[in-house]
PDB file of N, CA, C and O in Angstrom:
ATOM      1  N   MET A   1       3.265  -6.318 -14.364  1.00  0.00           N
ATOM      2  CA  MET A   1       2.649  -7.202 -13.418  1.00  0.00           C
ATOM      3  C   MET A   1       2.721  -6.587 -12.024  1.00  0.00           C
ATOM      4  O   MET A   1       3.785  -6.152 -11.585  1.00  0.00           O
ATOM      5  N   ASN A   2       1.596  -6.555 -11.341  1.00  0.00           N
ATOM      6  CA  ASN A   2       1.546  -5.963 -10.012  1.00  0.00           C
ATOM      7  C   ASN A   2       2.109  -6.908  -8.966  1.00  0.00           C
ATOM      8  O   ASN A   2       1.981  -8.127  -9.084  1.00  0.00           O
ATOM      9  N   LYS A   3       2.735  -6.339  -7.941  1.00  0.00           N
ATOM     10  CA  LYS A   3       3.232  -7.149  -6.837  1.00  0.00           C
ATOM     11  C   LYS A   3       2.047  -7.553  -5.962  1.00  0.00           C
ATOM     12  O   LYS A   3       1.107  -6.783  -5.762  1.00  0.00           O
ATOM     13  N   LEU A   4       2.117  -8.754  -5.458  1.00  0.00           N
ATOM     14  CA  LEU A   4       1.061  -9.230  -4.577  1.00  0.00           C
ATOM     15  C   LEU A   4       1.298  -8.704  -3.167  1.00  0.00           C
ATOM     16  O   LEU A   4       2.432  -8.706  -2.689  1.00  0.00           O
ATOM     17  N   PRO A   5       0.248  -8.259  -2.502  1.00  0.00           N
ATOM     18  CA  PRO A   5       0.412  -7.765  -1.133  1.00  0.00           C
ATOM     19  C   PRO A   5       0.518  -8.927  -0.151  1.00  0.00           C
ATOM     20  O   PRO A   5       0.173 -10.061  -0.482  1.00  0.00           O
ATOM     21  N   ILE A   6       0.989  -8.644   1.038  1.00  0.00           N
ATOM     22  CA  ILE A   6       0.994  -9.637   2.102  1.00  0.00           C
ATOM     23  C   ILE A   6      -0.385  -9.581   2.748  1.00  0.00           C
ATOM     24  O   ILE A   6      -0.757  -8.581   3.363  1.00  0.00           O
ATOM     25  N   ILE A   7      -1.137 -10.671   2.600  1.00  0.00           N
ATOM     26  CA  ILE A   7      -2.496 -10.691   3.137  1.00  0.00           C
ATOM     27  C   ILE A   7      -2.715 -11.954   3.950  1.00  0.00           C
ATOM     28  O   ILE A   7      -1.967 -12.925   3.840  1.00  0.00           O
ATOM     29  N   SER A   8      -3.760 -11.918   4.772  1.00  0.00           N
ATOM     30  CA  SER A   8      -4.084 -13.058   5.622  1.00  0.00           C
ATOM     31  C   SER A   8      -5.069 -13.988   4.912  1.00  0.00           C
ATOM     32  O   SER A   8      -5.636 -13.651   3.872  1.00  0.00           O
ATOM     33  N   GLY A   9      -5.250 -15.149   5.497  1.00  0.00           N
ATOM     34  CA  GLY A   9      -6.194 -16.116   4.949  1.00  0.00           C
ATOM     35  C   GLY A   9      -7.612 -15.582   4.952  1.00  0.00           C
ATOM     36  O   GLY A   9      -8.380 -15.840   4.025  1.00  0.00           O
ATOM     37  N   LYS A  10      -7.966 -14.835   5.998  1.00  0.00           N
ATOM     38  CA  LYS A  10      -9.327 -14.280   6.088  1.00  0.00           C
ATOM     39  C   LYS A  10      -9.579 -13.265   4.981  1.00  0.00           C
ATOM     40  O   LYS A  10     -10.689 -13.188   4.455  1.00  0.00           O
ATOM     41  N   GLU A  11      -8.558 -12.483   4.622  1.00  0.00           N
ATOM     42  CA  GLU A  11      -8.704 -11.520   3.533  1.00  0.00           C
ATOM     43  C   GLU A  11      -8.875 -12.229   2.190  1.00  0.00           C
ATOM     44  O   GLU A  11      -9.620 -11.767   1.326  1.00  0.00           O
ATOM     45  N   VAL A  12      -8.177 -13.355   2.023  1.00  0.00           N
ATOM     46  CA  VAL A  12      -8.324 -14.141   0.802  1.00  0.00           C
ATOM     47  C   VAL A  12      -9.746 -14.683   0.707  1.00  0.00           C
ATOM     48  O   VAL A  12     -10.358 -14.657  -0.361  1.00  0.00           O
ATOM     49  N   VAL A  13     -10.269 -15.177   1.833  1.00  0.00           N
ATOM     50  CA  VAL A  13     -11.637 -15.709   1.859  1.00  0.00           C
ATOM     51  C   VAL A  13     -12.647 -14.619   1.512  1.00  0.00           C
ATOM     52  O   VAL A  13     -13.587 -14.870   0.758  1.00  0.00           O
ATOM     53  N   LYS A  14     -12.467 -13.412   2.052  1.00  0.00           N
ATOM     54  CA  LYS A  14     -13.372 -12.297   1.740  1.00  0.00           C
ATOM     55  C   LYS A  14     -13.344 -11.957   0.258  1.00  0.00           C
ATOM     56  O   LYS A  14     -14.387 -11.693  -0.339  1.00  0.00           O
ATOM     57  N   ALA A  15     -12.157 -11.962  -0.339  1.00  0.00           N
ATOM     58  CA  ALA A  15     -12.032 -11.653  -1.766  1.00  0.00           C
ATOM     59  C   ALA A  15     -12.712 -12.726  -2.607  1.00  0.00           C
ATOM     60  O   ALA A  15     -13.430 -12.402  -3.553  1.00  0.00           O
ATOM     61  N   LEU A  16     -12.498 -13.994  -2.280  1.00  0.00           N
ATOM     62  CA  LEU A  16     -13.089 -15.088  -3.044  1.00  0.00           C
ATOM     63  C   LEU A  16     -14.602 -15.174  -2.836  1.00  0.00           C
ATOM     64  O   LEU A  16     -15.332 -15.683  -3.687  1.00  0.00           O
ATOM     65  N   ASN A  17     -15.051 -14.674  -1.703  1.00  0.00           N
ATOM     66  CA  ASN A  17     -16.488 -14.639  -1.430  1.00  0.00           C
ATOM     67  C   ASN A  17     -17.209 -13.757  -2.448  1.00  0.00           C
ATOM     68  O   ASN A  17     -18.369 -14.006  -2.775  1.00  0.00           O
ATOM     69  N   LYS A  18     -16.533 -12.742  -2.941  1.00  0.00           N
ATOM     70  CA  LYS A  18     -17.129 -11.819  -3.911  1.00  0.00           C
ATOM     71  C   LYS A  18     -17.385 -12.471  -5.264  1.00  0.00           C
ATOM     72  O   LYS A  18     -18.202 -11.977  -6.041  1.00  0.00           O
ATOM     73  N   ILE A  19     -16.692 -13.583  -5.558  1.00  0.00           N
ATOM     74  CA  ILE A  19     -16.901 -14.251  -6.847  1.00  0.00           C
ATOM     75  C   ILE A  19     -17.631 -15.581  -6.690  1.00  0.00           C
ATOM     76  O   ILE A  19     -17.606 -16.413  -7.596  1.00  0.00           O
ATOM     77  N   GLY A  20     -18.282 -15.785  -5.543  1.00  0.00           N
ATOM     78  CA  GLY A  20     -19.151 -16.945  -5.402  1.00  0.00           C
ATOM     79  C   GLY A  20     -18.653 -18.063  -4.513  1.00  0.00           C
ATOM     80  O   GLY A  20     -19.348 -19.068  -4.362  1.00  0.00           O
ATOM     81  N   TYR A  21     -17.471 -17.931  -3.914  1.00  0.00           N
ATOM     82  CA  TYR A  21     -16.982 -18.969  -3.005  1.00  0.00           C
ATOM     83  C   TYR A  21     -17.536 -18.726  -1.609  1.00  0.00           C
ATOM     84  O   TYR A  21     -17.553 -17.595  -1.123  1.00  0.00           O
ATOM     85  N   GLU A  22     -17.985 -19.795  -0.975  1.00  0.00           N
ATOM     86  CA  GLU A  22     -18.501 -19.710   0.393  1.00  0.00           C
ATOM     87  C   GLU A  22     -17.781 -20.727   1.254  1.00  0.00           C
ATOM     88  O   GLU A  22     -17.302 -21.747   0.758  1.00  0.00           O
ATOM     89  N   ILE A  23     -17.706 -20.445   2.553  1.00  0.00           N
ATOM     90  CA  ILE A  23     -17.032 -21.363   3.471  1.00  0.00           C
ATOM     91  C   ILE A  23     -17.876 -22.621   3.600  1.00  0.00           C
ATOM     92  O   ILE A  23     -19.051 -22.563   3.960  1.00  0.00           O
ATOM     93  N   ASP A  24     -17.256 -23.763   3.300  1.00  0.00           N
ATOM     94  CA  ASP A  24     -17.921 -25.050   3.437  1.00  0.00           C
ATOM     95  C   ASP A  24     -17.690 -25.580   4.849  1.00  0.00           C
ATOM     96  O   ASP A  24     -18.638 -25.926   5.554  1.00  0.00           O
ATOM     97  N   HIS A  25     -16.420 -25.642   5.256  1.00  0.00           N
ATOM     98  CA  HIS A  25     -16.069 -26.030   6.618  1.00  0.00           C
ATOM     99  C   HIS A  25     -14.605 -25.669   6.873  1.00  0.00           C
ATOM    100  O   HIS A  25     -13.900 -25.190   5.985  1.00  0.00           O
ATOM    101  N   GLN A  26     -14.178 -25.909   8.095  1.00  0.00           N
ATOM    102  CA  GLN A  26     -12.795 -25.639   8.455  1.00  0.00           C
ATOM    103  C   GLN A  26     -12.228 -26.868   9.139  1.00  0.00           C
ATOM    104  O   GLN A  26     -12.856 -27.447  10.026  1.00  0.00           O
ATOM    105  N   THR A  27     -11.030 -27.261   8.715  1.00  0.00           N
ATOM    106  CA  THR A  27     -10.338 -28.380   9.330  1.00  0.00           C
ATOM    107  C   THR A  27      -9.009 -27.854   9.849  1.00  0.00           C
ATOM    108  O   THR A  27      -8.120 -27.515   9.068  1.00  0.00           O
ATOM    109  N   GLY A  28      -8.878 -27.787  11.149  1.00  0.00           N
ATOM    110  CA  GLY A  28      -7.664 -27.228  11.749  1.00  0.00           C
ATOM    111  C   GLY A  28      -7.502 -25.783  11.351  1.00  0.00           C
ATOM    112  O   GLY A  28      -8.394 -24.966  11.580  1.00  0.00           O
ATOM    113  N   SER A  29      -6.358 -25.458  10.751  1.00  0.00           N
ATOM    114  CA  SER A  29      -6.109 -24.072  10.358  1.00  0.00           C
ATOM    115  C   SER A  29      -6.347 -23.846   8.871  1.00  0.00           C
ATOM    116  O   SER A  29      -5.839 -22.877   8.306  1.00  0.00           O
ATOM    117  N   HIS A  30      -7.113 -24.726   8.230  1.00  0.00           N
ATOM    118  CA  HIS A  30      -7.400 -24.583   6.807  1.00  0.00           C
ATOM    119  C   HIS A  30      -8.895 -24.421   6.575  1.00  0.00           C
ATOM    120  O   HIS A  30      -9.702 -25.214   7.061  1.00  0.00           O
ATOM    121  N   ILE A  31      -9.252 -23.385   5.827  1.00  0.00           N
ATOM    122  CA  ILE A  31     -10.648 -23.104   5.500  1.00  0.00           C
ATOM    123  C   ILE A  31     -10.928 -23.722   4.137  1.00  0.00           C
ATOM    124  O   ILE A  31     -10.203 -23.474   3.173  1.00  0.00           O
ATOM    125  N   ILE A  32     -11.984 -24.530   4.062  1.00  0.00           N
ATOM    126  CA  ILE A  32     -12.374 -25.173   2.815  1.00  0.00           C
ATOM    127  C   ILE A  32     -13.515 -24.359   2.215  1.00  0.00           C
ATOM    128  O   ILE A  32     -14.566 -24.190   2.834  1.00  0.00           O
ATOM    129  N   LEU A  33     -13.293 -23.857   0.997  1.00  0.00           N
ATOM    130  CA  LEU A  33     -14.299 -23.049   0.303  1.00  0.00           C
ATOM    131  C   LEU A  33     -14.921 -23.868  -0.811  1.00  0.00           C
ATOM    132  O   LEU A  33     -14.287 -24.767  -1.363  1.00  0.00           O
ATOM    133  N   ARG A  34     -16.160 -23.554  -1.137  1.00  0.00           N
ATOM    134  CA  ARG A  34     -16.837 -24.219  -2.245  1.00  0.00           C
ATOM    135  C   ARG A  34     -17.496 -23.159  -3.096  1.00  0.00           C
ATOM    136  O   ARG A  34     -18.144 -22.248  -2.579  1.00  0.00           O
ATOM    137  N   ASN A  35     -17.331 -23.279  -4.405  1.00  0.00           N
ATOM    138  CA  ASN A  35     -17.964 -22.351  -5.335  1.00  0.00           C
ATOM    139  C   ASN A  35     -19.404 -22.796  -5.537  1.00  0.00           C
ATOM    140  O   ASN A  35     -19.647 -23.918  -5.983  1.00  0.00           O
ATOM    141  N   MET A  36     -20.342 -21.951  -5.223  1.00  0.00           N
ATOM    142  CA  MET A  36     -21.750 -22.296  -5.326  1.00  0.00           C
ATOM    143  C   MET A  36     -22.265 -22.171  -6.756  1.00  0.00           C
ATOM    144  O   MET A  36     -23.363 -22.634  -7.064  1.00  0.00           O
ATOM    145  N   GLN A  37     -21.473 -21.543  -7.633  1.00  0.00           N
ATOM    146  CA  GLN A  37     -21.840 -21.409  -9.040  1.00  0.00           C
ATOM    147  C   GLN A  37     -21.062 -22.449  -9.833  1.00  0.00           C
ATOM    148  O   GLN A  37     -20.067 -22.989  -9.348  1.00  0.00           O
ATOM    149  N   SER A  38     -21.508 -22.728 -11.034  1.00  0.00           N
ATOM    150  CA  SER A  38     -20.809 -23.682 -11.863  1.00  0.00           C
ATOM    151  C   SER A  38     -19.528 -23.055 -12.398  1.00  0.00           C
ATOM    152  O   SER A  38     -19.590 -21.894 -12.804  1.00  0.00           O
ATOM    153  N   PRO A  39     -18.397 -23.702 -12.435  1.00  0.00           N
ATOM    154  CA  PRO A  39     -18.121 -25.058 -11.958  1.00  0.00           C
ATOM    155  C   PRO A  39     -17.970 -25.078 -10.434  1.00  0.00           C
ATOM    156  O   PRO A  39     -17.442 -24.136  -9.843  1.00  0.00           O
ATOM    157  N   HIS A  40     -18.430 -26.136  -9.820  1.00  0.00           N
ATOM    158  CA  HIS A  40     -18.443 -26.229  -8.355  1.00  0.00           C
ATOM    159  C   HIS A  40     -17.071 -26.651  -7.836  1.00  0.00           C
ATOM    160  O   HIS A  40     -16.858 -27.810  -7.478  1.00  0.00           O
ATOM    161  N   ARG A  41     -16.152 -25.700  -7.802  1.00  0.00           N
ATOM    162  CA  ARG A  41     -14.786 -25.969  -7.357  1.00  0.00           C
ATOM    163  C   ARG A  41     -14.708 -25.917  -5.838  1.00  0.00           C
ATOM    164  O   ARG A  41     -15.461 -25.198  -5.181  1.00  0.00           O
ATOM    165  N   ARG A  42     -13.779 -26.698  -5.300  1.00  0.00           N
ATOM    166  CA  ARG A  42     -13.456 -26.634  -3.879  1.00  0.00           C
ATOM    167  C   ARG A  42     -12.025 -26.131  -3.765  1.00  0.00           C
ATOM    168  O   ARG A  42     -11.171 -26.449  -4.594  1.00  0.00           O
ATOM    169  N   MET A  43     -11.782 -25.356  -2.746  1.00  0.00           N
ATOM    170  CA  MET A  43     -10.463 -24.751  -2.593  1.00  0.00           C
ATOM    171  C   MET A  43     -10.115 -24.687  -1.113  1.00  0.00           C
ATOM    172  O   MET A  43     -10.982 -24.454  -0.270  1.00  0.00           O
ATOM    173  N   THR A  44      -8.847 -24.894  -0.807  1.00  0.00           N
ATOM    174  CA  THR A  44      -8.363 -24.829   0.566  1.00  0.00           C
ATOM    175  C   THR A  44      -7.513 -23.576   0.738  1.00  0.00           C
ATOM    176  O   THR A  44      -6.596 -23.317  -0.041  1.00  0.00           O
ATOM    177  N   VAL A  45      -7.834 -22.803   1.774  1.00  0.00           N
ATOM    178  CA  VAL A  45      -7.086 -21.581   2.078  1.00  0.00           C
ATOM    179  C   VAL A  45      -6.562 -21.702   3.504  1.00  0.00           C
ATOM    180  O   VAL A  45      -7.352 -21.885   4.430  1.00  0.00           O
ATOM    181  N   PRO A  46      -5.247 -21.605   3.702  1.00  0.00           N
ATOM    182  CA  PRO A  46      -4.722 -21.647   5.072  1.00  0.00           C
ATOM    183  C   PRO A  46      -5.150 -20.398   5.841  1.00  0.00           C
ATOM    184  O   PRO A  46      -5.061 -19.282   5.329  1.00  0.00           O
ATOM    185  N   ASN A  47      -5.606 -20.594   7.047  1.00  0.00           N
ATOM    186  CA  ASN A  47      -6.059 -19.483   7.881  1.00  0.00           C
ATOM    187  C   ASN A  47      -4.867 -18.964   8.686  1.00  0.00           C
ATOM    188  O   ASN A  47      -4.828 -19.091   9.910  1.00  0.00           O
ATOM    189  N   HIS A  48      -3.904 -18.383   7.986  1.00  0.00           N
ATOM    190  CA  HIS A  48      -2.705 -17.852   8.613  1.00  0.00           C
ATOM    191  C   HIS A  48      -2.695 -16.329   8.519  1.00  0.00           C
ATOM    192  O   HIS A  48      -3.432 -15.741   7.728  1.00  0.00           O
ATOM    193  N   ARG A  49      -1.850 -15.697   9.338  1.00  0.00           N
ATOM    194  CA  ARG A  49      -1.749 -14.234   9.299  1.00  0.00           C
ATOM    195  C   ARG A  49      -1.179 -13.764   7.979  1.00  0.00           C
ATOM    196  O   ARG A  49      -1.607 -12.742   7.443  1.00  0.00           O
ATOM    197  N   GLU A  50      -0.213 -14.504   7.449  1.00  0.00           N
ATOM    198  CA  GLU A  50       0.408 -14.163   6.169  1.00  0.00           C
ATOM    199  C   GLU A  50       0.403 -15.402   5.283  1.00  0.00           C
ATOM    200  O   GLU A  50       0.893 -16.460   5.676  1.00  0.00           O
ATOM    201  N   ILE A  51      -0.156 -15.260   4.084  1.00  0.00           N
ATOM    202  CA  ILE A  51      -0.155 -16.342   3.115  1.00  0.00           C
ATOM    203  C   ILE A  51       1.132 -16.227   2.289  1.00  0.00           C
ATOM    204  O   ILE A  51       1.469 -15.146   1.808  1.00  0.00           O
ATOM    205  N   ALA A  52       1.845 -17.343   2.129  1.00  0.00           N
ATOM    206  CA  ALA A  52       3.078 -17.342   1.335  1.00  0.00           C
ATOM    207  C   ALA A  52       2.751 -16.968  -0.112  1.00  0.00           C
ATOM    208  O   ALA A  52       1.666 -17.269  -0.608  1.00  0.00           O
ATOM    209  N   LYS A  53       3.695 -16.312  -0.779  1.00  0.00           N
ATOM    210  CA  LYS A  53       3.464 -15.831  -2.157  1.00  0.00           C
ATOM    211  C   LYS A  53       3.105 -16.976  -3.101  1.00  0.00           C
ATOM    212  O   LYS A  53       2.182 -16.851  -3.906  1.00  0.00           O
ATOM    213  N   GLY A  54       3.832 -18.094  -3.006  1.00  0.00           N
ATOM    214  CA  GLY A  54       3.556 -19.236  -3.873  1.00  0.00           C
ATOM    215  C   GLY A  54       2.185 -19.824  -3.623  1.00  0.00           C
ATOM    216  O   GLY A  54       1.487 -20.214  -4.559  1.00  0.00           O
ATOM    217  N   THR A  55       1.797 -19.888  -2.357  1.00  0.00           N
ATOM    218  CA  THR A  55       0.469 -20.404  -1.999  1.00  0.00           C
ATOM    219  C   THR A  55      -0.612 -19.479  -2.529  1.00  0.00           C
ATOM    220  O   THR A  55      -1.626 -19.939  -3.053  1.00  0.00           O
ATOM    221  N   LEU A  56      -0.401 -18.180  -2.394  1.00  0.00           N
ATOM    222  CA  LEU A  56      -1.374 -17.208  -2.890  1.00  0.00           C
ATOM    223  C   LEU A  56      -1.515 -17.296  -4.406  1.00  0.00           C
ATOM    224  O   LEU A  56      -2.627 -17.233  -4.931  1.00  0.00           O
ATOM    225  N   LEU A  57      -0.403 -17.441  -5.103  1.00  0.00           N
ATOM    226  CA  LEU A  57      -0.461 -17.583  -6.559  1.00  0.00           C
ATOM    227  C   LEU A  57      -1.221 -18.852  -6.960  1.00  0.00           C
ATOM    228  O   LEU A  57      -1.983 -18.842  -7.927  1.00  0.00           O
ATOM    229  N   ALA A  58      -1.014 -19.941  -6.217  1.00  0.00           N
ATOM    230  CA  ALA A  58      -1.713 -21.190  -6.509  1.00  0.00           C
ATOM    231  C   ALA A  58      -3.217 -21.035  -6.279  1.00  0.00           C
ATOM    232  O   ALA A  58      -4.017 -21.555  -7.056  1.00  0.00           O
ATOM    233  N   ILE A  59      -3.604 -20.328  -5.225  1.00  0.00           N
ATOM    234  CA  ILE A  59      -5.021 -20.096  -4.938  1.00  0.00           C
ATOM    235  C   ILE A  59      -5.652 -19.261  -6.045  1.00  0.00           C
ATOM    236  O   ILE A  59      -6.759 -19.557  -6.492  1.00  0.00           O
ATOM    237  N   ILE A  60      -4.955 -18.222  -6.486  1.00  0.00           N
ATOM    238  CA  ILE A  60      -5.455 -17.367  -7.565  1.00  0.00           C
ATOM    239  C   ILE A  60      -5.649 -18.178  -8.838  1.00  0.00           C
ATOM    240  O   ILE A  60      -6.654 -18.029  -9.533  1.00  0.00           O
ATOM    241  N   LYS A  61      -4.682 -19.035  -9.137  1.00  0.00           N
ATOM    242  CA  LYS A  61      -4.757 -19.861 -10.343  1.00  0.00           C
ATOM    243  C   LYS A  61      -5.921 -20.857 -10.246  1.00  0.00           C
ATOM    244  O   LYS A  61      -6.646 -21.052 -11.221  1.00  0.00           O
ATOM    245  N   GLN A  62      -6.102 -21.484  -9.082  1.00  0.00           N
ATOM    246  CA  GLN A  62      -7.205 -22.428  -8.886  1.00  0.00           C
ATOM    247  C   GLN A  62      -8.554 -21.751  -9.045  1.00  0.00           C
ATOM    248  O   GLN A  62      -9.509 -22.363  -9.524  1.00  0.00           O
ATOM    249  N   ALA A  63      -8.633 -20.495  -8.644  1.00  0.00           N
ATOM    250  CA  ALA A  63      -9.893 -19.759  -8.740  1.00  0.00           C
ATOM    251  C   ALA A  63     -10.169 -19.318 -10.175  1.00  0.00           C
ATOM    252  O   ALA A  63     -11.267 -18.849 -10.477  1.00  0.00           O
ATOM    253  N   GLY A  64      -9.187 -19.463 -11.059  1.00  0.00           N
ATOM    254  CA  GLY A  64      -9.370 -19.071 -12.453  1.00  0.00           C
ATOM    255  C   GLY A  64      -9.253 -17.574 -12.666  1.00  0.00           C
ATOM    256  O   GLY A  64      -9.855 -17.020 -13.586  1.00  0.00           O
ATOM    257  N   LEU A  65      -8.476 -16.922 -11.811  1.00  0.00           N
ATOM    258  CA  LEU A  65      -8.309 -15.472 -11.886  1.00  0.00           C
ATOM    259  C   LEU A  65      -6.894 -15.115 -12.314  1.00  0.00           C
ATOM    260  O   LEU A  65      -5.975 -15.927 -12.208  1.00  0.00           O
ATOM    261  N   THR A  66      -6.732 -13.901 -12.794  1.00  0.00           N
ATOM    262  CA  THR A  66      -5.401 -13.356 -13.013  1.00  0.00           C
ATOM    263  C   THR A  66      -5.016 -12.569 -11.767  1.00  0.00           C
ATOM    264  O   THR A  66      -5.861 -12.314 -10.909  1.00  0.00           O
ATOM    265  N   ARG A  67      -3.736 -12.179 -11.660  1.00  0.00           N
ATOM    266  CA  ARG A  67      -3.317 -11.364 -10.517  1.00  0.00           C
ATOM    267  C   ARG A  67      -4.116 -10.074 -10.444  1.00  0.00           C
ATOM    268  O   ARG A  67      -4.563  -9.668  -9.371  1.00  0.00           O
ATOM    269  N   GLU A  68      -4.293  -9.429 -11.601  1.00  0.00           N
ATOM    270  CA  GLU A  68      -4.985  -8.139 -11.632  1.00  0.00           C
ATOM    271  C   GLU A  68      -6.449  -8.294 -11.177  1.00  0.00           C
ATOM    272  O   GLU A  68      -6.961  -7.460 -10.429  1.00  0.00           O
ATOM    273  N   GLU A  69      -7.112  -9.363 -11.632  1.00  0.00           N
ATOM    274  CA  GLU A  69      -8.499  -9.590 -11.230  1.00  0.00           C
ATOM    275  C   GLU A  69      -8.591  -9.830  -9.736  1.00  0.00           C
ATOM    276  O   GLU A  69      -9.518  -9.350  -9.084  1.00  0.00           O
ATOM    277  N   PHE A  70      -7.630 -10.574  -9.187  1.00  0.00           N
ATOM    278  CA  PHE A  70      -7.636 -10.830  -7.743  1.00  0.00           C
ATOM    279  C   PHE A  70      -7.407  -9.542  -6.963  1.00  0.00           C
ATOM    280  O   PHE A  70      -8.076  -9.296  -5.959  1.00  0.00           O
ATOM    281  N   LEU A  71      -6.468  -8.722  -7.417  1.00  0.00           N
ATOM    282  CA  LEU A  71      -6.168  -7.471  -6.717  1.00  0.00           C
ATOM    283  C   LEU A  71      -7.372  -6.527  -6.718  1.00  0.00           C
ATOM    284  O   LEU A  71      -7.557  -5.760  -5.773  1.00  0.00           O
ATOM    285  N   GLU A  72      -8.194  -6.580  -7.775  1.00  0.00           N
ATOM    286  CA  GLU A  72      -9.408  -5.758  -7.813  1.00  0.00           C
ATOM    287  C   GLU A  72     -10.427  -6.211  -6.771  1.00  0.00           C
ATOM    288  O   GLU A  72     -11.232  -5.407  -6.301  1.00  0.00           O
ATOM    289  N   LEU A  73     -10.398  -7.489  -6.409  1.00  0.00           N
ATOM    290  CA  LEU A  73     -11.349  -8.014  -5.423  1.00  0.00           C
ATOM    291  C   LEU A  73     -10.998  -7.602  -3.994  1.00  0.00           C
ATOM    292  O   LEU A  73     -11.854  -7.631  -3.110  1.00  0.00           O
ATOM    293  N   LEU A  74      -9.733  -7.217  -3.767  1.00  0.00           N
ATOM    294  CA  LEU A  74      -9.292  -6.860  -2.407  1.00  0.00           C
ATOM    295  C   LEU A  74      -9.823  -5.557  -1.959  1.00  0.00           C
ATOM    296  O   LEU A  74      -9.539  -5.126  -0.842  1.00  0.00           O
TER     297      LEU A  74
END
């Protein structure tokens, strides 16, 4: 299993953009993404300099990706 890098919220958004997520809106320091393809999932990504490991793992799981698939998107 690969170690997850320390990445920012903007980098997470760029990676998820490659699989169909687009920015819906932003509330405070949280970016709300929406998947334009089916299934139409919504996801919240904190717009912080460093995303906590647990938060990043939860985002990856919500997106339906494995760690390896997510790392390929970076």
